[in-house]
N, C-alpha and C positions, 0 to 999 in steps of 0.2 A: 171663201162661198164657194159653193160645187160648179167644177166645172163641168158643164151636163157634157155625154156624150154617152153613147151608144156604147149598152153593158159589152158589144162583143165585142167594138172597139179598144170600149176598155183591158176586157181582156185580154185580147192578141197582144197590147202591147204588156201587161204585166207580165206576162208570162215571155212575152223578147225582152223583157226587165229582171227577170228572174233567171233569166238562161244567162243572158250578160254575167250577172251579179255572183253568180256563183261556178261558171264558165273557168272566166276569164280574172276577175277577181279573188273567186276564194272566199267572197264575204262569208260571216258565221250565217248559215240556216236560217235561227232565230228573228236573226236583225232584215234579212232577203223577206223570210215571211210577212211580217209582222206589219212592216216597211211598206211592203207593197202592198199592203192587205189596205192598208190606210189608201194608199198609191190608188189601191181600183175605186175605193168608194167613192174619195173623190170625183171623180170621172167620170164615176156612174152614176151620177143622183144622189147617191146616200146620203142626208144630212150629215153636216160639220159636226152640228151635234153631239152625236151618237157613232158615229164613225171610229169612232177608239171604243168606247162600252159597247160595242156593237164583233169586233174583233179580241177585246177578251174576257169578254163573257165564251165567245167561237174558244177561244185558248183556256179557258178551266174548266169548259165539260173536255177538251181532250185530255185536260190534268184528269180528271174525277175519274173516266174511261180506261185512259191509258194506263196511266202515271202506277198504281200497283201492280201492273204485270211486269210494266217496264224495269221498273224496280225488283221486284222476284227474282224475276229472270239472270241482270245483271250481279245479282249477291250471290244467287245458284254459280253462273260460271266463275266468280270471285273462289264462291267452294269447291269446286272441280280443278279449278288451276292451282290451287292455293295448296291443297291437299294430294296431287299428282294420281291425282285419279285420271286424269285422262290420259296421259301415259299409259294407266290397266286398261282404261276402257278401249286406243290405241291399240295396243299389244291384241287384246282379245281378237278383237274385232279383225285384224290384221290376217291372226294365226286362220280364221275363218275366212277370210275372203283376201287372197296372194293379190291378185292384180293390183297396182297401185290405184289405178282412176278410182277402180270400186271403193275400196276401200275407202279413200277423200270422200268421194261422189257422198257417199252411204254414212259416212262421219259428219262429215255436215249437214245430210239431211238430218239426222238425229237430232243434235246439237243444236240447230237456228232455232226448235221448239219451245222446247224450258228456256233457253237462254232470251226467249222472244227479241231474236239481236239477229240477222244475217252475217255481218257485219262480224259482232261479237263472236259468233261457233267459229268465222274465219282462224278471224284475228289468233286463236287459243286454239284453236289445230295448227295451226300453220307452222311452228315449230316440229311436228309430231310430223308436217307434210311433208318437209320441207327436206326428211332426211332419205325419206322413199327412192329406193332406187332409179321411176321415174317422177321426180321430185316432180315438172313445171305438169305435171298431165293430172298426178296427186290433187296439187292444190287446185287448175280449174277447175275440176270434179267438184274437190269440196266448195267451192266458192256456187259453181250452179247449183253443186247440191241444196247449199243453203239458201237460196234463194228464191227454189222452189216449194222448198216447204215451209218457208216465212211467210211465201209469200198465200200456196190455197190451204196449208191445214188450218183449219180451225182447234183452239182457238189460237193466235197473235194477233197482234195488234195492228195486221191490214187487213184479215177476212174480221177482229171486231169493229172493225172501224165502216167499216162494210156491211155490217148487216145491226148494227146498232140505229142502222135509216132504215132498214126494210123489216116492216111486219107476219109474222107468218114462217118466218124461217124455222127451219127446223137441224137440230145443228146434228141427226143421227142421218137424218136426209144427205146430207151434205159432205156426213165424210165417209159416204157407205160410195159417191161417186170423188170425193177427194184424193183419200187415202189411196187406192192401188192405181188415179191417173197422175199419182205428183212421184209414185215411187215409180215408176212404169219410165215420166218421161223420164226422170232423177236415171236410172238403167240403162235407157237408152244414153244418153248425154254421155254417160261417163264410158260408158261403149266406146260413143265416136270419139271423143277426146283420146281415148286413151288407143285408139287405131289397134295397132298388130303387135306391140308395147304389152313383156310379159312379164314387165318388170316387179321383181318380189317389192310389199308392203312391209315387209315388215325392221321396223325399224325405232327406238324408242329415242328421244329427247332425253331424257332424263333420266331417277329409278322411278316405277313403278310402284303408289301404294297401296292400298287395301282388298288386292287380293278381287275376291270375284264380287265385293262390298261393296267395293269400287264403281259399281254402276247404281249403288240406291239411292246417289243422290240426284240422278240425272231419271232414273225410271218413276220415283216416287213422284214428284212435282207432273210429268207427262201422265197415271197414271189417277192423281186426284183431278187435275185438268177433264182427264176423260169420267169419274167419279160427275164433274159438274156438269160433265154435257146433260147427264146422265140421269142424273138426283139435282134439281134446280132448286137448292131449298129455299136460296138468298134471291132468286130472281133470275136479273140479268148481269145481277154483281154477283152469281155463285163463282165464278173462274174469277174473276178478282181473287175470294177469296181463297180460294181453293187450292191458287198458287200461294196463295202466303203461309197460307199452310205447310205449302212445298215447300219452300225458300226458308220456312221456320226446321224443318227434320232436317233438312236439307246440312244449315248450320251443325245438328246435334253429331253429325257424319264428322267433324273436324277434333280436333285436339282444340280443347278449351282454347290456346296459349295462337290458338290461328282466327277463331273467326271472328274478333272486332276485327281486324285486317282486313277478312274477303266480307265484311259489313263495308268498312271504309272504301277498301278498293269498290265494290261494288255502286256504293250509294253516289259516289264520285264518276262514274262510270254515265251510271242512269240519269244520275243529272241534265246529262250533257243532251244523251238519248232526246229527255221530258223535252225537255223548253223546243227540241229541233221541233219533234212533234206537237207542240202546244201553238209556232209557228204554222205549224199547217190550219188549226183547227181556226184557228184566225181568220186565216187569209177564207179558209172554207163557212166563216159563220159570215165576212163579209158579202163574198160571195152573192151564197144565199139569201143576203136581204136587200139584193137589188132584184131586177126583171131576169137576170142573166140566164135565169135552169129554163122557163118557159120560150125568152128569143132564143136560145140554142138546139132545141127540142123544136119548136118550130120549126126555123130553119133547113135541122133534117129530115122533118116528118112528110115521105115520100120519097127523097133521095133515095133512105136506103132503109130496111126492111126494122123496124124496130128495139129489135131482141140487140143488133146488132151497137145501136146509138152509146146506150154505155158506152163499150169497148170504142169505139172511137174519140170518146171527149174522154176517154183515160189513158186514151194512148196520144194525145193532145198535154194533155197534165203534163203529164210521163217524162216524153223528152223534152220540155223545162225545167222542168227541175231535176228530176231522177228520184225524187224518196220515194219507194212503195205507196207509204203507209200515207202521205200526204197524198196522192194519188186516189190511192182509196175514199179519205176522207171529204176532198171536194165532190170526187165519182157521185159517192153516195150519196152525199147532199145534194146534188143538182138532181140524181133521180128522182130522192124522194118526195121534192120539190115540185119538179116532174108529173109525180103521179102514175109515168110511165111501168114502175117496180109495181102494178096490176096486171099491168098485161103480159108478161115478158116470162113470172115466177120466180123463188128467192131463190132456187139453186143456178140453174143458169145467167140471175141474175151475176150472185156473186165471183160466180166463175167469170164472168166477160170483165168485169171491173179488174178482179184478180189478171185477166190476160192482158189488159190490157198496163197493169200497173209492171207486169213481165215484159212488155214488149222491144224499150227500149231501156237500154241499161250500157251509155256512153257513156261522153263526153260531159253532160251532168248530173253524171249519178256518182254521192263520193266511194260506192264504191271500184268501180271500176278502178281510179286510183288508185287505192287501195290492191288490188288484188296485180293490179301491174307492180305497183312498189314492189309486192309482196313475191311474185314471177320474175322481176327484174328486162318481161321484154319487152319491143316497141308496142308503140299504139295499135298496129295491122294487127299483130300478135294476138291482141289482148282483145281487139275487137274479134276474130277469127276465129276464139277458143273459150271467149266468156260470150259474150254478148249473140254472136250466133244464137249458138245454142236455147237460151234462150229467149228469143225473140221467135227459133222454131217449136221451142213450148209452148209462144205466145199463142202462137198460129194454133199448134193442136187441140189445148184447153176453146180458143174460143169455138175451132170447130165440135168439141167435143161439146159446150153451150147451147151451140147450136141444132146438133140435136135434140138431146134434153128438151130444149123447148117444145121444139116441131111433133113430137111423138108425146108428149104428156101436158103441153098448155092450149 
């Protein structure tokens, strides 16, 4: 029998539970999120005979939406790493951008989109960034740059999850805003992180391979994702289809002896990410199966302007569990259920949820601990050089969204 309580109370309880399980016990994210979905449903009054089915359908929906792009991105990461192409890419980049922080920031910014994961991009890059003369600045800028492009640029799992719940979204109009905004924020963050350091970035951790051809496994998937935006021949599934084609082409750039290894490496890595995302889908579906979206927006209505409501909800979810994709899935679903999307406009709405996903990258965020491990710095330093730049970027993205909403809606 369900323990019927206010969905708002159930939501707060579950967010606290997620925070404890992820920060204190470091429990597997899929187990944490799926079990939290069941607990939320039982407390909030979702019928016990349907709560598991609702969670399972939510997990399946996320798998269908994000599974192909995450798999493709993980295999592309394997191609670039096993082929020795990352060394050539970074060598070429550092020849053009000699300062460590800028080279790191640009490299992270570029790789996070085709890899479909900011953490994967950072891990693949970190051996190269670690041998820059200003190693710490390069690592922090690379982490911030990858988080910015992964959260703001379309199509990545974050933005795909958001726009799947929004009618009338125009990828072209969004990218006209998101590309220059995210690039400017990345360069500003790299400049702030690097400070007055003039350390050169030119260093590679191993033999560079492929010459200029090494860029093709990176650029071809990006170009095909762009083609899917311009020519959505398969509808909303065009991005998944085109990115899978990009993955197949990227595999052709590897020697035949390495292709199977890249597929195995990418499949293992993608499996972990996809399961975590499915946990987010389960939680989001059960929340949407209750009256929480209407209750939350009813509570906030009149207290703050409507354009800031998605931001506040996203900040709350992000602070509790740390995953940007989970924040996108849960918040976008609540926004869709409330009907507020039609009031705000598609572009500012996506930016507001993305801003909330950037807002709190601290103890509940797995990426925070990856950055701390790679840099070897104390927590206070990681907060200063990783969390704070992303928080500042969140504020600026929200300000841009508010301005667009004020002018065009």
